[in-house]
Structure formats: structure tokens, C-alpha cells
C-alpha positions as a Markdown table, in Angstrom:
| # | Residue | x | y | z |
|---|---|---|---|---|
| 1 | Met | 0.6 | 0.9 | 13.5 |
| 2 | Ala | 2.2 | 4.2 | 12.2 |
| 3 | Ala | 0.5 | 7.4 | 12.8 |
| 4 | Arg | -2.4 | 8.5 | 10.5 |
| 5 | Ile | -1.5 | 12.0 | 9.3 |
| 6 | Ile | -4.6 | 14.2 | 8.9 |
| 7 | Ala | -4.3 | 17.7 | 7.4 |
| 8 | Ile | -7.0 | 20.3 | 8.3 |
| 9 | Ala | -7.3 | 22.4 | 5.2 |
| 10 | Asn | -9.6 | 24.9 | 3.4 |
| 11 | Gln | -8.2 | 27.7 | 1.4 |
| 12 | Lys | -11.1 | 29.8 | 2.7 |
| 13 | Gly | -10.3 | 31.6 | 6.0 |
| 14 | Gly | -12.5 | 31.9 | 9.0 |
| 15 | Val | -14.0 | 28.4 | 8.7 |
| 16 | Gly | -12.7 | 27.0 | 11.9 |
| 17 | Lys | -9.4 | 25.1 | 10.7 |
| 18 | Thr | -7.3 | 26.1 | 13.7 |
| 19 | Thr | -10.2 | 25.6 | 16.0 |
| 20 | Thr | -10.7 | 22.1 | 14.6 |
| 21 | Ala | -7.0 | 21.2 | 14.8 |
| 22 | Val | -6.5 | 22.1 | 18.4 |
| 23 | Asn | -9.7 | 20.7 | 19.5 |
| 24 | Leu | -9.4 | 17.5 | 17.6 |
| 25 | Ala | -5.9 | 17.0 | 19.1 |
| 26 | Ala | -7.1 | 17.6 | 22.5 |
| 27 | Ala | -10.1 | 15.4 | 22.1 |
| 28 | Leu | -8.1 | 12.5 | 20.7 |
| 29 | Ala | -5.6 | 12.9 | 23.4 |
| 30 | Arg | -8.4 | 12.2 | 25.9 |
| 31 | Ala | -9.4 | 9.0 | 24.1 |
| 32 | Pro | -6.4 | 8.4 | 25.1 |
| 33 | Lys | -4.4 | 8.5 | 21.8 |
| 34 | Arg | -0.8 | 9.6 | 21.2 |
| 35 | Val | -1.3 | 12.9 | 19.2 |
| 36 | Leu | 1.1 | 15.3 | 17.6 |
| 37 | Leu | -0.3 | 18.7 | 16.5 |
| 38 | Val | 1.7 | 20.5 | 13.7 |
| 39 | Asp | 1.2 | 24.3 | 13.5 |
| 40 | Leu | 2.0 | 25.1 | 9.9 |
| 41 | Asp | 0.2 | 28.5 | 9.8 |
| 42 | Ala | 2.5 | 31.6 | 10.2 |
| 43 | Gln | -0.1 | 33.2 | 12.4 |
| 44 | Gly | 0.8 | 30.5 | 15.0 |
| 45 | Asn | -2.8 | 30.5 | 16.4 |
| 46 | Ala | -2.7 | 26.7 | 17.0 |
| 47 | Thr | 0.4 | 27.2 | 19.0 |
| 48 | Met | -1.1 | 29.9 | 21.2 |
| 49 | Gly | -4.4 | 28.0 | 21.4 |
| 50 | Ser | -2.4 | 25.0 | 22.8 |
| 51 | Gly | -1.0 | 27.2 | 25.6 |
| 52 | Val | 2.5 | 27.7 | 24.1 |
| 53 | Asp | 3.8 | 31.3 | 23.6 |
| 54 | Lys | 4.6 | 31.6 | 19.8 |
| 55 | Arg | 7.0 | 34.6 | 20.7 |
| 56 | Glu | 9.2 | 32.6 | 23.0 |
| 57 | Leu | 10.0 | 29.5 | 20.8 |
| 58 | Glu | 13.5 | 28.1 | 20.9 |
| 59 | Ala | 12.7 | 26.4 | 17.5 |
| 60 | Ser | 9.7 | 26.1 | 15.3 |
| 61 | Thr | 8.3 | 24.2 | 12.3 |
| 62 | Cys | 10.3 | 26.8 | 10.2 |
| 63 | Asp | 13.5 | 25.3 | 11.4 |
| 64 | Val | 12.3 | 21.8 | 10.6 |
| 65 | Leu | 11.2 | 22.6 | 7.2 |
| 66 | Leu | 14.5 | 24.2 | 6.4 |
| 67 | Gly | 16.4 | 21.2 | 7.7 |
| 68 | Glu | 18.0 | 23.3 | 10.5 |
| 69 | Arg | 16.5 | 21.3 | 13.3 |
| 70 | Asp | 15.3 | 17.8 | 13.9 |
| 71 | Ala | 11.5 | 17.6 | 14.3 |
| 72 | Arg | 11.6 | 15.3 | 17.4 |
| 73 | Ala | 13.9 | 17.8 | 19.1 |
| 74 | Thr | 11.4 | 20.7 | 18.3 |
| 75 | Val | 8.3 | 19.1 | 19.6 |
| 76 | Val | 7.1 | 20.5 | 23.0 |
| 77 | Arg | 4.5 | 18.8 | 25.3 |
| 78 | Thr | 1.3 | 20.8 | 26.0 |
| 79 | Ala | -0.7 | 20.8 | 29.3 |
| 80 | Glu | -3.4 | 18.8 | 27.6 |
| 81 | Asp | -1.5 | 15.7 | 27.0 |
| 82 | Phe | -0.7 | 16.1 | 23.2 |
| 83 | Asp | 2.7 | 17.2 | 21.7 |
| 84 | Leu | 3.1 | 20.2 | 19.6 |
| 85 | Leu | 5.4 | 21.1 | 16.7 |
| 86 | Pro | 4.9 | 24.8 | 17.2 |
| 87 | Gly | 4.8 | 27.5 | 14.5 |
| 88 | Asn | 5.0 | 31.3 | 14.2 |
| 89 | Ile | 5.7 | 34.2 | 11.7 |
| 90 | Glu | 9.0 | 32.6 | 10.7 |
| 91 | Leu | 7.0 | 30.2 | 8.6 |
| 92 | Thr | 6.5 | 33.1 | 6.1 |
| 93 | Ala | 10.3 | 33.2 | 5.6 |
| 94 | Ala | 10.4 | 29.4 | 5.3 |
| 95 | Glu | 8.0 | 29.4 | 2.5 |
| 96 | Ile | 10.1 | 32.0 | 0.6 |
| 97 | Gln | 13.3 | 30.1 | 1.1 |
| 98 | Leu | 11.7 | 26.8 | 0.0 |
| 99 | Met | 10.5 | 28.2 | -3.3 |
| 100 | Asp | 13.6 | 27.2 | -5.3 |
| 101 | Ala | 14.5 | 24.1 | -3.1 |
| 102 | Glu | 14.5 | 20.8 | -4.6 |
| 103 | Gly | 11.6 | 18.5 | -3.6 |
| 104 | Arg | 10.2 | 21.5 | -1.8 |
| 105 | Glu | 6.7 | 19.9 | -1.5 |
| 106 | Gln | 8.1 | 17.0 | 0.4 |
| 107 | Lys | 10.0 | 18.7 | 3.3 |
| 108 | Leu | 7.2 | 18.1 | 5.9 |
| 109 | Lys | 6.7 | 14.5 | 4.8 |
| 110 | Ala | 10.5 | 13.9 | 5.3 |
| 111 | Ala | 10.4 | 15.6 | 8.6 |
| 112 | Leu | 7.5 | 13.7 | 9.9 |
| 113 | Asp | 8.1 | 10.2 | 8.6 |
| 114 | Pro | 10.6 | 9.5 | 11.5 |
| 115 | Leu | 8.0 | 10.3 | 14.0 |
| 116 | Arg | 5.1 | 8.2 | 12.7 |
| 117 | Asp | 5.8 | 5.3 | 15.1 |
| 118 | Asp | 5.7 | 7.6 | 18.0 |
| 119 | Tyr | 2.0 | 8.6 | 17.5 |
| 120 | Asp | -1.4 | 7.3 | 16.7 |
| 121 | Phe | -2.4 | 10.6 | 14.9 |
| 122 | Ile | -0.7 | 13.6 | 13.6 |
| 123 | Ile | -2.8 | 16.6 | 12.9 |
| 124 | Val | -1.6 | 19.4 | 10.7 |
| 125 | Asp | -3.1 | 22.8 | 10.9 |
| 126 | Cys | -2.8 | 24.5 | 7.5 |
| 127 | Pro | -2.8 | 28.1 | 6.5 |
| 128 | Pro | -5.9 | 29.6 | 4.8 |
| 129 | Ala | -4.5 | 29.4 | 1.2 |
| 130 | Leu | -3.4 | 26.8 | -1.3 |
| 131 | Ser | 0.3 | 27.8 | -0.7 |
| 132 | Leu | 3.5 | 25.8 | -0.6 |
| 133 | Leu | 3.0 | 25.3 | 3.1 |
| 134 | Thr | -0.4 | 23.7 | 2.5 |
| 135 | Leu | 0.9 | 21.6 | -0.4 |
| 136 | Asn | 3.6 | 20.3 | 2.1 |
| 137 | Ala | 0.8 | 19.3 | 4.4 |
| 138 | Leu | -1.2 | 17.6 | 1.7 |
| 139 | Ala | 2.0 | 15.7 | 0.4 |
| 140 | Ala | 2.6 | 14.5 | 3.9 |
| 141 | Ala | -1.0 | 13.6 | 4.8 |
| 142 | Asp | -2.9 | 10.4 | 4.5 |
| 143 | Ser | -6.2 | 12.3 | 4.5 |
| 144 | Val | -7.8 | 15.7 | 4.7 |
| 145 | Ile | -10.4 | 17.0 | 7.0 |
| 146 | Val | -12.2 | 20.0 | 5.4 |
| 147 | Pro | -14.0 | 22.3 | 7.8 |
| 148 | Met | -16.5 | 24.5 | 6.3 |
| 149 | Gln | -19.4 | 26.9 | 7.1 |
| 150 | Cys | -22.7 | 26.1 | 5.5 |
| 151 | Glu | -22.9 | 29.4 | 3.5 |
| 152 | Tyr | -23.5 | 30.5 | -0.1 |
| 153 | Tyr | -19.9 | 30.2 | -1.5 |
| 154 | Ala | -18.8 | 27.2 | 0.6 |
| 155 | Leu | -19.6 | 24.5 | -2.1 |
| 156 | Glu | -17.6 | 26.5 | -4.7 |
| 157 | Gly | -14.5 | 26.6 | -2.4 |
| 158 | Leu | -14.9 | 23.0 | -1.5 |
| 159 | Ser | -15.0 | 22.0 | -5.2 |
| 160 | Ala | -11.7 | 23.9 | -5.8 |
| 161 | Leu | -10.0 | 22.1 | -2.8 |
| 162 | Leu | -11.2 | 18.7 | -4.1 |
| 163 | Asp | -9.7 | 19.5 | -7.6 |
| 164 | Thr | -6.3 | 20.3 | -5.8 |
| 165 | Ile | -6.4 | 17.1 | -3.9 |
| 166 | Glu | -7.2 | 15.0 | -7.1 |
| 167 | Ala | -4.2 | 16.8 | -8.8 |
| 168 | Leu | -2.0 | 16.0 | -5.8 |
| 169 | Arg | -3.1 | 12.3 | -5.7 |
| 170 | Ala | -2.0 | 12.0 | -9.4 |
| 171 | Gln | 1.3 | 13.9 | -9.1 |
| 172 | Val | 2.6 | 13.8 | -5.5 |
| 173 | Asn | 0.7 | 11.7 | -2.9 |
| 174 | Pro | -1.4 | 8.7 | -4.4 |
| 175 | Val | -2.7 | 7.8 | -1.0 |
| 176 | Leu | -4.3 | 11.1 | -0.2 |
| 177 | Glu | -8.0 | 11.0 | 0.5 |
| 178 | Val | -10.8 | 13.0 | 2.1 |
| 179 | Glu | -11.2 | 12.1 | 5.6 |
| 180 | Gly | -14.4 | 14.0 | 5.8 |
| 181 | Val | -16.2 | 17.3 | 5.6 |
| 182 | Leu | -16.9 | 19.0 | 8.9 |
| 183 | Arg | -19.7 | 21.4 | 9.2 |
| 184 | Thr | -18.6 | 24.2 | 11.5 |
| 185 | Met | -20.1 | 27.4 | 13.2 |
| 186 | Phe | -23.5 | 25.8 | 12.4 |
| 187 | Asp | -26.6 | 27.8 | 13.4 |
| 188 | Val | -29.7 | 25.5 | 13.1 |
| 189 | Arg | -32.0 | 28.6 | 12.9 |
| 190 | Asn | -30.4 | 29.6 | 9.6 |
| 191 | Asn | -32.4 | 28.3 | 6.7 |
| 192 | Leu | -29.5 | 28.7 | 4.2 |
| 193 | Ala | -27.1 | 26.8 | 6.5 |
| 194 | Asn | -29.7 | 24.0 | 6.7 |
| 195 | Ala | -30.1 | 24.0 | 2.8 |
| 196 | Val | -26.3 | 23.8 | 2.2 |
| 197 | Ser | -25.9 | 21.1 | 4.8 |
| 198 | Ala | -28.5 | 19.0 | 3.0 |
| 199 | Gln | -26.7 | 19.6 | -0.3 |
| 200 | Leu | -23.4 | 18.5 | 1.2 |
| 201 | Thr | -24.9 | 15.3 | 2.5 |
| 202 | Glu | -26.5 | 14.7 | -0.8 |
| 203 | His | -23.4 | 15.2 | -2.8 |
| 204 | Phe | -20.7 | 13.6 | -0.4 |
| 205 | Gly | -22.6 | 11.1 | 1.6 |
| 206 | Asp | -20.8 | 9.4 | 4.4 |
| 207 | Lys | -17.8 | 11.7 | 3.7 |
| 208 | Val | -19.7 | 14.3 | 5.7 |
| 209 | Phe | -19.1 | 13.9 | 9.4 |
| 210 | Arg | -22.2 | 13.3 | 11.4 |
| 211 | Thr | -20.7 | 15.6 | 14.0 |
| 212 | Ile | -21.9 | 19.3 | 13.6 |
| 213 | Val | -19.9 | 22.0 | 15.4 |
| 214 | Pro | -22.4 | 24.6 | 16.6 |
| 215 | Arg | -21.7 | 28.4 | 17.1 |
| 216 | Asn | -20.6 | 28.5 | 20.7 |
| 217 | Val | -19.4 | 31.2 | 22.8 |
| 218 | Arg | -17.3 | 29.0 | 25.1 |
| 219 | Leu | -15.6 | 27.6 | 22.0 |
| 220 | Ala | -14.6 | 31.2 | 21.1 |
| 221 | Glu | -13.4 | 32.0 | 24.4 |
| 222 | Ala | -11.1 | 28.9 | 24.9 |
| 223 | Pro | -8.2 | 30.1 | 22.8 |
| 224 | Ser | -7.8 | 33.3 | 24.8 |
| 225 | Tyr | -6.9 | 31.1 | 27.8 |
| 226 | Gly | -4.5 | 29.0 | 25.8 |
| 227 | Gln | -6.9 | 25.8 | 26.1 |
| 228 | Ser | -8.9 | 23.6 | 24.0 |
| 229 | Ile | -12.6 | 23.7 | 24.5 |
| 230 | Val | -12.2 | 20.1 | 26.1 |
| 231 | Gly | -9.9 | 21.5 | 28.7 |
| 232 | Tyr | -11.8 | 24.8 | 29.1 |
| 233 | Asp | -15.4 | 23.7 | 29.4 |
| 234 | Arg | -15.8 | 20.0 | 28.8 |
| 235 | Ala | -19.7 | 20.2 | 29.3 |
| 236 | Ser | -20.1 | 22.8 | 26.6 |
| 237 | Arg | -21.8 | 22.2 | 23.3 |
| 238 | Gly | -18.5 | 22.8 | 21.5 |
| 239 | Ser | -16.7 | 20.3 | 23.6 |
| 240 | Val | -19.5 | 17.6 | 23.0 |
| 241 | Ala | -19.0 | 18.2 | 19.3 |
| 242 | Tyr | -15.3 | 17.7 | 19.1 |
| 243 | Leu | -15.3 | 14.8 | 21.4 |
| 244 | Gly | -17.9 | 13.4 | 18.9 |
| 245 | Leu | -15.7 | 14.2 | 16.0 |
| 246 | Ala | -12.7 | 12.4 | 17.6 |
| 247 | Gly | -14.9 | 9.3 | 18.2 |
| 248 | Glu | -15.8 | 9.3 | 14.5 |
| 249 | Val | -12.1 | 9.8 | 13.4 |
| 250 | Ile | -11.1 | 6.8 | 15.7 |
| 251 | Arg | -13.9 | 4.6 | 14.5 |
| 252 | Arg | -13.0 | 5.2 | 10.9 |
| 253 | Gln | -9.4 | 4.3 | 11.6 |
| 254 | His | -10.5 | 1.1 | 13.3 |
| 255 | Glu | -12.5 | 0.2 | 10.2 |
| 256 | Arg | -9.6 | 0.8 | 7.9 |
| 257 | Glu | -7.3 | -1.5 | 10.2 |
| 258 | Arg | -9.9 | -4.2 | 10.2 |
| 259 | Gly | -10.2 | -4.0 | 6.4 |
| 260 | Pro | -13.2 | -4.9 | 4.4 |
| 261 | Ala | -15.7 | -7.2 | 6.1 |
| 262 | Arg | -15.4 | -10.7 | 4.9 |
| 263 | His | -18.6 | -12.4 | 4.0 |
| 264 | Ala | -18.9 | -16.1 | 4.4 |
| 265 | Asp | -18.8 | -18.3 | 1.3 |
| 266 | Pro | -22.2 | -20.0 | 0.9 |
| 267 | Ala | -20.3 | -23.4 | 0.2 |
| 268 | Glu | -18.4 | -23.0 | 3.5 |
| 269 | Val | -21.7 | -22.5 | 5.4 |
| 270 | Ala | -23.1 | -25.5 | 3.8 |
């Protein structure tokens, strides 16, 4: 089976996109699954959080998008057994240069398609905006995980992203779907968070992951050591949450591969 490409996207910043991308990649690699993490954010935080120095890259996602470097030749192996297509500030320049390019929304898809047989999952960390880079991720992806904090404006932001996904389905990528909504930085003592969480479940049903990522000091510390939370402190609540998320993602993929359950025809039973 070719890799499932999952974009981690939300136009709102500070909701745990990069944390989710890095830790989901590491957790899936422990499954063990063959995983590629693509850093599409000019901040390069997913690259640094994977233990790779964004300032010392020979080549990056920028070179791949501009057609100056083959994606397979740009991939680096991380210490946590997943591969990384690293990113850095050069992605800002790439976005500007791609503005007038023909088929500019399809550059990432074209780069990743030859790699799909090499992996089980390709995870794409998107920038915190509905930019050309994010559109490239959504055009290449099979599905989107939307990390979000359960706070006052969260549902409004989610609605805007879902509208964008629908527009892309119609115009660019008909297979794109919502993999799931992930509640992050969750504080069970916060009444508003609990209320928004209940609204999410009511509106989106089984599209809301059962996994809830808590506020966790160890989870916040891990990137400064260039590690995922799974590598940094596997017993922490944050690690348990992302291992649980990986389990949900794998289970959903197995269900897709099996297809709809076939019910026996009463005549056959008779």
C-alpha cells in the first residue's frame, strides 16, 4: 500500500501543530511504521524538534519545491527511526518564487508521489496560515488532522479551515478528507475547555479523536532537547497521549484498507 499523506493544519498559531507532527511521526515509527515527516514551515521547528539543525542543512524542502533537488536525496534519517524532509527560513523565499509558477499548488504533491511506496505514513507540518505552502500540503494530502485548543474562538477558526478544505476538494484534491480533530493543551479543570470539547463532539462525532493531549511540562521540554516526547519521556502523559493518537490513526487506516464490512445475505444464511 502507498503511504497515506496526512497534513497537520490549522491557520491559527500556537495550537500544537508542530508538536503533533513530530510526536505523531515518532509514535508511528515506534509501531513500527515507515514514516516521513515533511517540515513545510519556514520556522523549521519540526526539523529542530526532530534533532536536526535547520541552520546546517545541505538542502531543504525549499529546494525540493523549486525543483532544484530530488526529494529522496534531501531526506535525512532522525535518531528516532523516522525520516525527515527538513525545512528552514528558505521556505519563505520558495513561497515567493512559486507565486507565479504554473501548477504552483501541486509542487509538493509532485515531489512526494515518487516516495509514497517507501513509507506507510507521510506527515506534513504546515505553517500557521492558509498560505501557498499550506495549499501545497492540502493538495498533496489524503487527509488533514486539525489540532485545536478548546477555547472561545476555536470553533470559528475550525469552520474557516473546513470551508477551505471543501473548496480544495472541489477544485484541486477530490480525495481530501478530515482525518480528525485533535484536542490539544487540554486542561480538565477549565470549564470553558470542557464546554467547547462537548460542542466539538456534538458537531463532528467520530471525527473527533478520542485522544486528548493534556497540558504537560515534559511535552513542552522535549523540543529543546531535539527529541519527541516519546523519546524524551515515554512514561509522561504527553507521550501516552501521542502513542494513543498513533494507535487511532493506524486503526482508521486498517479500517479503510478492509473496506466496509460485508453483511451476510439472509438468503445465503438460509
